[in-house]
N, C-alpha and C positions, 0 to 999 in steps of 0.2 A: 386236429387230433383226431387217429382213429386209433381203434380200438378194436382185435380182432378174435373173435371165437377161437378161443384153442381147440386142443383135443379133446375129447371125453368117450368111455365107453356106450358100448348100443348096438343097436343091431346098422348101423350105418358102418361101422369101424371094419376095414379091412377091404379088401381088394377082389376083382372078382366080379364085382356085382354095379351091371346097368341098369339102371332105373328105369330107364327108356323102352329098353328092350322088355323088360320083365312089365311095365304097364301094358307093351303094346301082346305084349303074350294072355295076357290074360282078357283082354277085352277083345281077341282075335276066337279064341274059346267063349267067352258070353257072347258075342253073336251070331258064333255057330250055332249056340245051340238056340237064341233065338229065333234066329233064322229057320236051320235047317233040321232043327231037337223035333221032337214029336211029345213033349210034357206038355202039360196044359199050363205052366209055369214056369220061370226060371228066378232066383233070388240072387242078386248081388249087396253084398256087403260091402260099403265102401270108408274108409277113415275121412276124415276132415280134410278137406283140400286133395281129394286123388282124383278130382274129377269126375262126379257123379253129372253135372249136365253139360260136359260135354262129349260123354255115354251115350246119353238121354240122346242128344243131339244127332249124332252118330247112327246110330241106334233108327231112329224115327227116319233119316234121310235114306239108311239102304232097304230101310222096308219099302219105302213109299215107291222105293228105285225099281224093286221085285215085285211092285205091282200089287202090295196089300196095303191100305188103304187100313190108316189105325187112329185111336183115338188116346189121346196124350191126358194122365190125371195127376192136378200137382196140388197143393195143400193150400195154395195161398194165392191171392190174384196178382202180387208180387211177382212171384216164382214161373206163371204162367205170361204176365207179358215178358219176361226175363226168357222162358223159351221161347218165346212166337222171336223176338228182334234176335236171337240167337240164329235158331232156325233159315229168318229171313238174310243174315252177315252170311250162313253158309251157301245157302243156296236161294237166291233171291228170285230164281223162277219156280221154286217151288208151292204150288197151294196148298195155305194153311187159314184154315180154321178157325177164330177165335169166339170158343163161346161165353159170352157174357150174363152177367144179371139184368136186370130192368134198374139199377140202383142207380142214382144221377151219379155221370165220370166211372163209369163202370171198369176201364182200362186204360193204361198208359196212352194219352194222345199222339204219343212217337209213333206208336201201330196205324197211324191215320196217314203217315207218307209211305206206309208201305205198298207199292202196290199188289204184291203177290197175295194178302193179305184180305178176307171176307172177316167180318165180323159182325154178329147176331145174339139177339137174346134164345131164339128158337134156334134146337137141334136139325130141323128141316130145311132149314134152308142152307144149313152148307154141307148138308148130303155129296155126293162124288168128291167131295176134299181128299188129297191127300193126307194130311192130316190134319185133325179138328186137336184145340186143347183146350180144358176147362180145368178148375178147379174141380175141387170130391163133392162139396157141397152140391154144387153148379149140375154135376152129372148125377147127384141123387134125385133130379128131378125129373130127368128127361125121359118121357115114355115115348111108345108108341112109334120107335126106329129101326132100322134093319140093323141090327147085331153087327159092329164091326170084328173084323179076323183075329184083329192085334187091338194090346190096350200098353202100352208105359204108363208104369204108378211111377212117379217120382216122388221122393222122402220118404218112402211106402211105410217105415217104420215111424214117421209122424205120423201118421191116416189110422183111424179106430178101426178094428174089426166090422162094428156095422156101421160104418160110411164106408167098408169094401164091400158088404153085405147088400147095400141100394144099387150096388151098379156092378155088379158079376152078373149083371144079367147083358149086360151093355158089352161083351168082346165074348170072342172064344177061347185066347191065348193071353197071357200075358209077360211084362218084363216086371218088377220088382227089385227097384234100384233104392236104395239108401242107406243110412249113418247108424248101425247099430248104437254107436254111445251117445247120441245125441238123448236131449230130454225125450219121457215117454207122451202119448199121446193127449192134449187135454180134455179133462171134462171139467163139466162147473160141477155136475153131483157126485154124490161119494157113488165109491162101486163097490162098497164090500158085499153086498148083496149076490152080487155075482161072480164072484172070487173062486174058483175050481172048480164053474162049470164051464165047458166043454165050448161054449160058444160064449164067452164075456165079452159084451159090449166096450166095454172100457180098455179090452188092451189092443197089443198093436197088431197090423194087420199082417202082417210078415208073421210074426210071434202067431196066429190063429193057422195063418196059412197053413207054417211048418207043420204047427200037430194036428193035423188033420190028412198034411200030404209031405209027410217025411221022405218018401224019396225023390221032390222035386231037386232036378238041379241047383245047387248053389255055387257060386262064384265068391271071389273076393277082388277087391284092386288093391294092390301090395304096395303103392307107390301115393306119400301126400306129396303132390308139388307146394303147396302151404307152408308147411309149418317145418325150419330149417332145423339140421340135421342135433343142435342143440335141444328138442323141442320134442322130435320124432319119437326117440326110444324111453322119454318119459310118459308120455300121451298112449304110444303104444303099450308100455309095462301096467299103469296103472289102470287102464280103461277097454282096453282091447286083449286081455290076452290069448285068447280063442280065436284073434284076427290080429294078427300082428303083421306092423310093418314099416318101410322103409321113408327116409325124406329120398324126395327126389335129389338135393344137393349134399354136400360134404362140407365137412369146415372148412371155414377160411373161405365158403363160396362166398360167401356173403357177409354185409359189410355194414355195421351201424356209426358213421363217422359224425365229429361235433367241431366244430370252428369256433365253437368258443370252449377256452380248457373251463373245468371243475372250478367251483368256488371252494372246495370242503366242504359244501353243507351233505344233512343227510340225505335230501333230494339227489343230489348230482353226483352225490356218488352210489348212489343205489341204479341210478340208471348209468353209469359207468357199468357197475358190477354184472349190470341187465345186455347192454352192446358185446361185453365182452365173454359173457358163459352165454347170453340167451336168456337169463331168469334173474327176477331180482325182488328181494324180499326187504320190503320197509317196517321192520316192526316195529309198535310200538308201543309204552310202557302195559301190565296187562291190568285190565280196568272193565266192570260189569257197564255198560253204557246202551244209550235208548239205539234204536236202529239205524237214526240217522246220526250215528256218534261225529260230532261238528268236529274233533280233532281229528281222526282219520278222512271224513271228508274234505276237511280243508289239506290234508296231506296228499291225497288225491289229485287234488289242483293244483296245489304245486309241483307236481311233479310232473304234471302234462306243462304247464308253462315252462318250465327252465328245462323241458327237450327243445321246446319253440325258439327259448331264448338264444341257446346254446347255437341254433344251426341246425338242426337236425339232420343228416342226407344217409339215404339207403343205397347202396348198394346188389340187386339181386343176384347180378353172376360174376362171378369172377371177370375183371376187365370190362365191364360196364357204367358207363357214366350213373354218378348215384344222381337220386332222384330227391330233390328237399322231403322233407318228412313234415307237410304242413297239418294244419289241424284238422282238413279233412279225411289222413294218412290214421290219426290216431284214436282207438277209442276205449272207451271206460266202462266195464263191465260191474254189476252187480244183483243182489241176488231179488233186492224189493225196488216197486217202481218208484215209494218216500224216498230210497235212498239213492237214486235216479237221478231225481228232481232236485234234491238236497247238492247233489255234484254239478250238476247243471248249472243251479245259483251260483255256490263258492264259482264255478270254471268264469261263469260273467263279473262277479265281483272283480277278478282279475283279469279280465279283458280281454278271454278267451272266449271266442266262436267256433261255430264247425264244428266241434269235434262232436262223435258221437259218443253218446253217454245212454245206452240201455241197461235192461236187462235180459241176464241168457237167454228166454225165452225168444226176445224180440232180435238177439245177435246171431241167432242159427243161423247158416248159409253163408254169413260175412265174413269179410278178410280184411285186414290192416295192419302195416310195416310195423307200429308198436302198439301193443292194448296194457291197462292198468288196473288192475283190478281189483276191487272191493270183498276183501276174503268175505265166504259167505260167514262162516263161526266169528267173524270180528267179532270182540266185546261182548259177547251170549255168556246169557247164563246156561245155557242144553244146548245138546243137538238134534235135534227135530228129523225128522224125516225126511222135510222139506226142504231142509240146508244142506243130509246128507246123499242125499237124492242124488246119484252118478251121474248123469246127464246133465243137470247143472256143473257141477263144476268141471265136466270135461270139457262143455262148451265155452266158459270162459278160460281154460287155458288154452285150447285149439282156435283161438282168431288170429293169432298174428301169423307174420313173416319170417320176422325177427327178432324180437324179444314180449318180454311181457314181466312188468312189473305189479306184484303183490304185496297189497297194502294190507298190514292186520297186526289187531292188540297181540302178545306174548299171551301163552298159555293153551294154545289148542290139543298139545297131545296130552294136558292133565284134563283138557274141556271132554277129549276123547273118549278118556281110561275113566270118568267119571259118569258117561254117558255111554254105556255098551249101546249097544242098537237093543231094542226092545218091542219091534213091531211084531204082533203075533203072526205063526204059523199056521197056517187056512191050509187044507189038504188038494192038492188037485192044483197048487200054484209052483210054477216051476221058478224057483230060486236066481234071479238076478245076482250074476256075477260077470266082478267083484259087485262088492257090494261098497255103500256108499263108506262106512266107517274105511274099511281099509283104503277105499280108493284115496281120501280124505289123509289117512296116512301117507301113504308113500307118496303123496305129490307134497307132503309136509319136511317130510325126511328130507325132498328133495330140496326143496327150497330154503331150511335150515344153510343151507349149503351155501348160499350165496346173501348172508344176513348183512342188511344193515341196521343198527340201533338207530330210531326217530331220535332228534334231538330240534327241539322247536328252535 
């Protein structure tokens, strides 16, 4: 059984757009400003799946080839190890330093097999290498070293401004690459006391940087290579109104097929709808529920089970051989950790393992063939700032290469109408646009066109 996505409106429609050429032009402009510009910083906004890591790796290699040693700042150890592996794959002879902590198992053991990679907990041991990579937290403790001429900050929108201040003395110029639509930097303490100050430590590094240096060159990557043509228009309109982008593929290029036909159940019908249109909404009856709503959790697990039972296969490009959609190519996204734990337990009861189940925070930067999302407002009595955070919904709606199924109780528009945004207005604070309320309504209106009513 083959389901082909049909045509639809959006920025991917029309002729004359060459995504590869558009992406190449943007990359050349970014590299020109980075290698030959005079500004102390260059900012690059990137939509989901636009190739941030590819850009970082290429910029690092070109700076190193030009004889300019550099430091690279990432936000997590996993991101650091991934960049080291990517650099080693692209340029096996490039001397790379992996600066790590003194914790047990501080880096991916795959790095031990790379002869060009030197690892140390001391920055001085890595002096003279072409590229040295570590987390912002580790760089913040580095002292007594000669500043690097260049730095690259990866996932710069997820870096707090206080973390940038802690490392600013280590470099002369920097390339900041990040996704403005993702979750804001995480803080374990309240930040209201700093709201509106010129240096709010809880604000993102990029927002603080640009507020004090508005003249810095700003670029954007125009193409998402992850999101299909069915998803890019919605995600672009809902979350990136000032940085629109297109999909690198057209309608019909990607296929989601099933070897077993539908049994007519709600789970199969919503999966078929998602395969055909890119989106599916499995709507349960309206009801106020606990956060770990058992019926919604079971519905999520059953959707995943049916995709596996029906032998799902994904074709990435027209004419290519389909790849089986195995459990490790599926993800379930939730707003809360207890919801993720409940879904894992429900999947285990159905004999499903190896599916990634996690919160939006931990799914950032990852991609899968198919995603199943438990809607943040499902069964809730109110719409809090946490559940309306734009970045949370953006992450959940932008992890898939082929299709996304959303499971939710009915009543979201009524809930939004009953709970308009009441966050206090703070002087000196830039209003984030679009706000979560608007993004939530925009996505819901689109999902409603792909609704299947749950019938257990």
